Wavefront OBJ file of the C-alpha trace (Angstrom):
o trace
v 109.469 85.707 97.314
v 108.493 89.509 97.564
v 108.004 91.074 101.104
v 104.620 92.795 100.776
v 105.489 94.507 104.565
v 108.432 96.060 102.777
v 106.433 97.628 100.170
v 103.692 99.308 102.677
v 104.261 102.145 105.015
v 105.425 100.507 108.309
v 102.932 102.824 110.691
v 100.961 100.384 112.337
v 97.364 101.357 112.556
v 96.236 100.657 116.359
v 92.242 100.534 115.902
v 92.867 98.137 112.772
v 96.153 96.312 114.261
v 97.798 96.254 110.923
v 100.295 98.210 108.985
v 98.833 101.138 106.616
v 97.938 100.001 103.297
v 99.669 103.040 101.403
v 103.169 102.849 99.682
v 105.646 104.749 101.417
v 107.611 107.773 99.974
v 110.767 107.517 98.452
v 113.639 107.060 100.740
v 111.186 106.385 104.182
v 109.356 103.902 105.671
v 106.141 105.881 105.900
v 103.924 107.172 103.246
v 102.770 110.773 103.126
v 100.130 110.816 105.831
v 102.681 109.520 108.606
v 105.739 110.685 107.672
v 107.123 112.324 110.862
v 106.136 116.178 110.531
v 108.884 119.064 111.277
v 107.055 122.096 112.028
v 109.275 124.343 109.787
v 108.240 122.134 107.105
v 104.830 122.130 106.909
v 102.381 125.216 106.262
v 98.371 125.318 106.152
v 97.242 125.351 102.503
v 96.290 129.136 101.607
v 93.004 127.756 99.786
v 91.724 125.523 102.976
v 93.374 125.714 106.238
v 92.035 122.484 107.235
v 95.107 120.449 105.840
v 98.399 121.308 105.804
v 101.205 120.791 102.798
v 104.990 120.200 102.903
v 106.265 124.024 102.225
v 108.442 123.101 99.119
v 105.597 120.970 97.650
v 103.233 124.066 98.249
v 103.500 125.561 94.426
v 102.926 122.104 93.101
v 99.707 121.563 95.833
v 98.050 124.772 94.773
v 97.819 123.520 91.347
v 95.913 120.493 92.247
v 94.380 121.182 95.691
v 90.637 119.631 95.894
v 89.768 122.808 97.078
v 90.833 124.962 94.014
v 88.058 123.581 92.077
v 85.553 124.691 94.502
v 86.850 128.012 94.831
v 87.144 128.728 91.121
v 83.649 127.622 90.411
v 82.604 129.592 93.497
v 83.817 132.686 92.483
v 81.863 132.677 88.956
v 78.551 132.847 90.711
v 76.735 135.974 90.639
v 75.726 135.497 94.638
v 79.694 135.161 95.585
v 80.792 138.829 96.917
v 83.808 138.138 99.079
v 83.220 139.642 102.354
v 79.750 141.264 101.741
v 78.348 139.807 105.285
v 81.806 140.550 106.910
v 80.622 143.486 109.024
v 83.047 146.888 109.521
v 81.857 150.348 110.663
v 83.077 151.330 113.773
v 86.697 150.776 114.650
v 87.673 149.365 111.350
v 89.477 145.675 112.257
v 89.712 143.033 109.749
v 91.743 140.435 112.153
v 90.104 138.024 114.403
v 91.184 137.521 118.511
v 91.563 134.119 118.878
v 90.231 132.439 121.949
v 93.348 132.037 123.873
v 94.190 135.927 123.051
v 90.873 136.288 124.692
v 91.585 134.340 127.882
v 94.777 136.032 128.114
v 93.481 139.532 127.925
v 91.157 138.514 130.654
v 93.763 136.728 133.031
v 96.024 139.725 132.606
v 93.961 142.255 134.133
v 94.693 143.473 137.559
v 91.825 142.191 140.363
v 90.325 145.290 140.613
v 89.778 145.393 136.814
v 88.500 142.252 136.578
v 85.747 142.811 139.522
v 85.037 145.968 137.918
v 83.838 144.211 134.648
v 81.942 141.855 136.477
v 80.149 144.423 138.457
v 79.567 146.140 135.137
v 78.067 142.702 133.726
v 75.957 142.400 136.501
v 74.675 146.067 136.259
v 74.132 146.102 132.492
v 72.198 142.744 132.879
v 69.915 143.885 135.517
v 69.017 146.943 133.519
v 67.860 145.007 130.448
v 64.268 146.127 129.322
v 60.948 144.053 129.396
v 61.701 144.455 125.712
v 65.057 142.514 125.557
v 64.066 139.944 128.766
v 64.362 136.396 127.543
v 61.234 134.188 128.210
v 60.870 130.304 128.224
v 59.115 129.410 125.197
v 59.322 125.565 124.530
v 56.805 124.479 122.240
v 56.419 121.147 120.671
v 53.341 121.535 117.686
v 51.096 119.501 116.593
v 52.404 119.057 113.071
v 55.781 117.483 114.489
v 53.856 114.704 116.486
v 54.846 112.388 113.695
v 58.428 112.997 114.244
v 58.378 112.167 117.707
v 56.234 108.313 116.800
v 58.667 108.353 113.912
v 61.802 108.513 116.319
v 60.156 105.932 118.545
v 59.850 103.598 115.641
v 62.920 104.021 113.360
v 66.026 104.319 115.536
v 68.353 104.445 112.616
v 67.645 107.997 112.510
v 71.260 110.012 112.227
v 70.374 112.009 114.959
v 69.416 112.254 118.970
v 65.966 112.977 120.359
v 67.390 115.757 121.981
v 68.075 117.139 118.633
v 64.347 116.757 116.986
v 63.059 118.427 120.272
v 65.177 121.809 119.294
v 64.331 121.613 116.121
v 60.461 120.847 117.014
v 60.556 123.773 119.196
v 62.368 125.864 116.993
v 59.331 125.044 114.497
v 56.840 125.675 117.155
v 58.176 129.282 117.923
v 57.941 129.942 114.442
v 54.065 128.988 114.540
v 53.730 130.974 117.857
v 55.314 134.021 116.267
v 53.186 134.036 113.229
v 55.539 132.572 110.499
v 54.049 129.031 109.686
v 50.376 127.988 109.489
v 49.567 126.415 112.397
v 48.369 122.946 112.329
v 44.913 121.125 113.390
v 43.150 124.292 111.820
v 40.015 123.773 109.547
v 41.360 125.938 106.900
v 44.956 124.584 106.692
v 44.726 123.695 103.045
v 43.534 127.111 101.560
v 41.396 127.150 98.119
v 43.556 129.216 95.655
v 40.404 130.346 93.603
v 39.133 132.213 96.440
v 42.335 134.173 97.528
v 44.913 136.381 95.897
v 48.377 134.360 94.954
v 50.190 136.473 97.794
v 48.147 135.284 100.557
v 48.700 131.497 99.440
v 52.038 131.522 98.820
v 54.369 129.267 101.006
v 57.179 131.322 101.647
v 60.549 129.735 100.143
v 62.916 128.309 103.552
v 66.808 129.823 103.304
v 68.570 127.489 105.986
v 71.636 129.073 107.497
v 74.565 126.662 108.809
v 72.876 123.889 106.966
v 74.605 121.326 107.674
v 73.145 118.037 107.108
v 69.780 119.680 106.788
v 67.558 117.781 109.056
v 65.956 121.254 110.296
v 64.703 121.760 106.945
v 63.527 118.035 106.441
v 61.558 118.405 109.647
v 60.466 121.700 107.950
v 59.551 120.219 104.877
v 57.808 116.915 106.104
v 55.404 118.899 108.419
v 54.698 122.041 106.970
v 54.691 121.414 103.022
v 57.499 124.099 102.287
v 58.073 123.697 98.285
v 61.312 125.881 98.059
v 64.302 125.436 100.030
v 67.643 126.627 99.717
v 70.650 125.251 102.094
v 73.765 127.191 102.879
v 76.499 125.395 104.211
v 80.387 126.089 103.603
v 81.021 122.397 104.297
v 80.638 119.153 102.342
v 78.761 116.788 104.743
v 77.894 112.840 104.248
v 74.637 111.567 105.385
v 72.874 114.653 104.496
v 68.742 115.000 104.168
v 69.008 115.932 100.317
v 68.519 112.461 99.134
v 65.031 112.576 101.188
v 64.146 115.977 100.455
v 64.282 115.253 96.795
v 61.960 112.534 96.957
v 59.268 114.972 98.049
v 56.756 115.426 95.222
v 57.272 119.231 93.991
v 60.062 120.401 96.388
v 62.481 122.532 94.757
v 65.794 121.943 96.630
v 69.024 123.920 96.159
v 72.268 123.443 98.111
v 74.735 126.801 98.112
v 78.551 125.515 99.230
v 79.675 128.931 100.633
v 80.416 130.756 103.572
v 77.881 133.384 104.829
v 80.184 135.549 104.583
v 80.371 136.042 101.172
v 76.666 135.278 100.550
v 74.790 138.020 98.373
v 71.445 136.516 98.775
v 69.691 138.804 96.597
v 71.738 137.430 93.559
v 70.261 134.099 93.900
v 68.682 133.025 91.040
v 65.885 130.933 92.318
v 65.160 133.443 95.080
v 63.977 136.629 92.538
v 60.778 137.911 93.947
v 60.321 135.108 96.518
v 59.612 135.991 99.829
v 61.390 133.443 102.178
v 62.104 132.556 105.843
v 65.122 132.419 107.166
v 65.871 129.661 109.785
v 69.594 128.363 111.352
v 70.130 125.970 114.535
v 73.424 126.800 116.284
v 74.805 129.300 114.074
v 78.139 129.289 115.905
v 79.771 132.953 116.959
v 79.645 135.697 114.082
v 77.435 133.311 111.724
v 74.509 134.470 113.348
v 75.939 138.502 112.910
v 76.634 137.215 109.415
v 73.445 136.120 108.805
v 71.303 138.813 110.005
v 73.649 140.876 107.660
v 73.022 138.698 104.844
v 69.063 138.656 105.557
v 68.777 142.491 106.240
v 70.967 144.536 103.749
v 70.980 147.903 104.645
v 68.864 149.869 101.905
v 67.987 153.375 101.517
v 64.537 154.246 101.494
v 64.681 155.808 97.878
v 65.298 152.225 96.175
v 63.788 149.688 98.380
v 60.618 149.518 96.795
v 62.352 148.886 93.335
v 64.837 146.208 95.301
v 61.898 144.283 96.803
v 60.398 143.983 93.399
v 63.481 142.577 91.576
v 64.756 140.472 94.650
v 63.952 138.102 97.452
v 62.462 139.930 100.757
v 62.488 138.772 104.160
v 59.067 137.741 105.774
v 61.045 136.513 109.034
v 63.859 134.432 110.616
v 64.447 132.146 113.505
v 67.992 131.571 114.392
v 69.131 129.359 117.388
v 72.548 130.899 118.629
v 75.531 129.294 119.944
v 79.312 129.563 120.557
v 79.189 133.468 122.036
v 82.825 132.558 122.598
v 83.197 132.995 119.014
v 81.962 135.893 118.586
v 84.159 138.793 117.004
v 83.969 142.578 117.320
v 84.688 143.049 113.612
v 81.694 140.807 112.598
v 79.435 142.004 115.407
v 76.112 143.445 114.387
v 75.512 145.872 116.544
v 78.561 147.677 118.199
v 76.655 151.033 118.736
v 74.367 149.036 121.614
v 78.098 147.785 123.031
v 79.886 151.265 122.988
v 76.350 152.613 124.231
v 76.458 150.813 127.530
v 80.101 152.041 128.365
v 82.013 148.489 127.104
v 84.971 148.773 124.914
v 85.693 146.363 122.148
v 88.268 144.777 124.946
v 85.432 144.365 127.123
v 83.226 142.780 124.521
v 86.071 140.137 123.938
v 86.400 139.663 127.426
v 82.355 138.911 127.621
v 82.227 136.911 124.740
v 85.267 134.019 126.560
v 83.428 134.302 129.441
v 80.280 133.042 128.079
v 82.327 129.907 128.153
v 81.397 129.471 131.806
v 77.899 129.153 130.695
v 78.477 125.680 129.562
v 81.645 124.169 131.161
v 79.297 123.373 134.324
v 77.392 120.043 135.065
v 74.350 120.571 133.023
v 72.231 118.416 135.446
v 73.418 120.599 138.666
v 71.126 123.006 139.996
v 72.820 125.684 138.453
v 69.823 125.886 135.861
v 67.502 126.937 139.079
v 69.364 129.963 139.135
v 70.139 130.604 135.572
v 70.883 133.698 134.330
v 67.897 135.509 136.293
v 68.216 139.302 136.145
v 67.888 139.806 140.011
v 70.943 137.078 140.658
v 74.071 138.972 141.827
v 77.095 136.457 142.396
v 77.768 135.656 146.402
v 80.825 137.966 146.385
v 82.969 135.925 149.244
v 84.880 139.482 150.080
v 84.466 142.921 148.944
v 87.452 144.510 147.094
v 90.030 145.361 149.292
v 93.901 145.139 150.075
v 93.883 141.559 150.303
v 92.026 140.434 146.969
v 94.020 143.027 144.917
v 97.122 141.409 146.193
v 95.771 137.967 144.676
v 95.603 137.133 140.692
v 92.378 137.213 138.493
v 93.178 133.208 138.281
v 92.682 133.069 142.252
v 89.700 135.077 142.164
v 88.422 132.855 139.326
v 89.281 129.563 141.253
v 87.168 130.668 144.405
v 84.311 131.414 142.683
v 81.742 128.464 142.445
v 80.253 126.622 139.414
v 77.168 128.197 139.672
v 78.660 131.733 140.190
v 80.735 131.553 136.999
v 77.663 130.032 135.161
v 75.580 132.879 136.144
v 78.210 135.489 134.596
v 78.333 133.683 131.512
v 74.769 133.455 130.763
v 74.386 137.091 131.661
v 77.161 137.599 128.706
v 75.047 135.811 126.378
v 72.154 137.709 127.339
v 73.847 141.008 126.978
v 75.293 140.177 123.339
v 71.727 138.517 122.063
v 70.131 141.636 123.658
v 72.389 143.497 120.962
v 71.324 141.516 118.167
v 67.536 141.538 119.248
v 67.838 145.672 119.448
v 69.550 145.631 115.943
v 66.455 143.828 114.454
v 63.625 146.194 116.534
v 65.628 149.196 115.131
v 64.946 147.796 111.216
v 61.507 147.700 112.183
v 60.910 144.290 112.672
v 59.056 142.334 115.395
v 61.322 140.688 117.539
v 62.298 138.547 120.683
v 64.803 136.202 122.310
v 63.581 133.237 123.816
v 64.985 130.075 125.734
v 63.322 127.534 122.994
v 64.400 124.220 124.666
v 65.077 124.028 128.665
v 68.906 124.010 129.800
v 68.874 120.430 130.762
v 68.303 119.599 127.050
v 70.648 121.932 125.758
v 72.589 125.309 127.742
v 72.879 126.392 124.112
v 68.880 127.418 124.366
v 68.509 131.140 122.844
v 66.279 131.471 119.840
v 66.602 134.815 118.212
v 63.191 135.236 116.138
v 61.495 138.078 114.069
v 59.204 138.928 111.564
v 57.772 141.684 109.732
v 55.238 144.249 110.479
v 52.562 141.864 108.685
v 52.711 138.154 110.124
v 52.823 135.673 107.052
v 49.698 133.989 108.398
v 48.432 135.568 111.347
v 48.557 139.504 111.678
v 46.920 139.098 115.252
v 50.148 137.304 116.841
v 50.872 138.939 120.017
v 54.561 139.602 120.125
v 56.068 139.859 123.849
l 1 2 3 4 5 6 7 8 9 10 11 12 13 14 15 16 17 18 19 20 21 22 23 24 25 26 27 28 29 30 31 32 33 34 35 36 37 38 39 40 41 42 43 44 45 46 47 48 49 50 51 52 53 54 55 56 57 58 59 60 61 62 63 64 65 66 67 68 69 70 71 72 73 74 75 76 77 78 79 80 81 82 83 84 85 86 87 88 89 90 91 92 93 94 95 96 97 98 99 100 101 102 103 104 105 106 107 108 109 110 111 112 113 114 115 116 117 118 119 120 121 122 123 124 125 126 127 128 129 130 131 132 133 134 135 136 137 138 139 140 141 142 143 144 145 146 147 148 149 150 151 152 153 154 155 156 157 158 159 160 161 162 163 164 165 166 167 168 169 170 171 172 173 174 175 176 177 178 179 180 181 182 183 184 185 186 187 188 189 190 191 192 193 194 195 196 197 198 199 200 201 202 203 204 205 206 207 208 209 210 211 212 213 214 215 216 217 218 219 220 221 222 223 224 225 226 227 228 229 230 231 232 233 234 235 236 237 238 239 240 241 242 243 244 245 246 247 248 249 250 251 252 253 254 255 256 257 258 259 260 261 262 263 264 265 266 267 268 269 270 271 272 273 274 275 276 277 278 279 280 281 282 283 284 285 286 287 288 289 290 291 292 293 294 295 296 297 298 299 300 301 302 303 304 305 306 307 308 309 310 311 312 313 314 315 316 317 318 319 320 321 322 323 324 325 326 327 328 329 330 331 332 333 334 335 336 337 338 339 340 341 342 343 344 345 346 347 348 349 350 351 352 353 354 355 356 357 358 359 360 361 362 363 364 365 366 367 368 369 370 371 372 373 374 375 376 377 378 379 380 381 382 383 384 385 386 387 388 389 390 391 392 393 394 395 396 397 398 399 400 401 402 403 404 405 406 407 408 409 410 411 412 413 414 415 416 417 418 419 420 421 422 423 424 425 426 427 428 429 430 431 432 433 434 435 436 437 438 439 440 441 442 443 444 445 446 447 448 449 450 451 452 453 454 455 456 457 458 459 460 461 462 463
């Protein structure tokens, strides 16, 4: 009788309480997934760092890696341009600074250097003008009410209520800013025979970092968007695409590409089309790359010609997040940081300090103080000989959770203020708002902007 167990990998799966069903490797009791790995034998796949491969199998693996076909197909697309939105400019640096390197740089400072940085952050934050001050703007539009009801009825929707609130508030702020037609008005449906086509065209929507695409689904369901482009570098299951394709007359296109490499002007389906750019939680440098993707530097001489041949931005709403992942090489407004008297090293230190904003208990009184511009840390003692003798780690441990969180929020505000100023310098009406209460999400900054002529309401007051 054949012993079936001997023909199986001998690794026991703890959750299933049985042996792995895969066949073992030759001269081994385990399959390739469960063979004990030696660090010197395994290396990251150069095509896709998300998985690793045995070093001696690398050459063979590269000919059949699942990512190979995707990479080859992408390289042939006209909209693929390697590194077009990567940044550059001042202090060209093409290397990324990992989080552990940022942390080490902070803790390697002397105590006077660290406290001087904290004081500088507080001073800069207090000096932010009214144009860059962040206001609360939690807006749930009437058009999205059906989704709140649907959520109560259908508990099988693949996301939590807090995500619906975030998505609805993003759309509510788009309404408030004049980028979406407000619901409940008599002229919600325009007679196309009485207006020029340019007045009735609903712009396309490009969702960056789309993930499963549920922000776009909410937008399409509630506002009648007819052209959608989803940009996402990963492959997802349980996408909203199937539901979106059932909407009558909706044109849907999904591009699997890194925002860093996307030339939006070369996307055929967007030629000559106005569009709104949206994104919910574009982590770290993805926000900067999206801004650069949407607002390419153009000379005044060829600006009009390019608008005729390519897509053009009507407005954008980007929920920023994960500021601790921001990189100097990608940051959109290096001049702003340098003009504040900060260095590249200070910037990376600030990005690491932003993690303090989300480390604490979100239900505590931290959000009462939040990142108020007039708030100063309760410095338990002045910089003196006794403080100078202790390390930065001791100083941090002596700070309360609220004190650390306030510094983190200040750093987030300063980073987003630089993005806001970059948009204003390019002639866009722009602001940063807190689009949901911090109890729903501490990552609650929404960067919103529009061209000087509003999409539906030119009289919209821009704060």
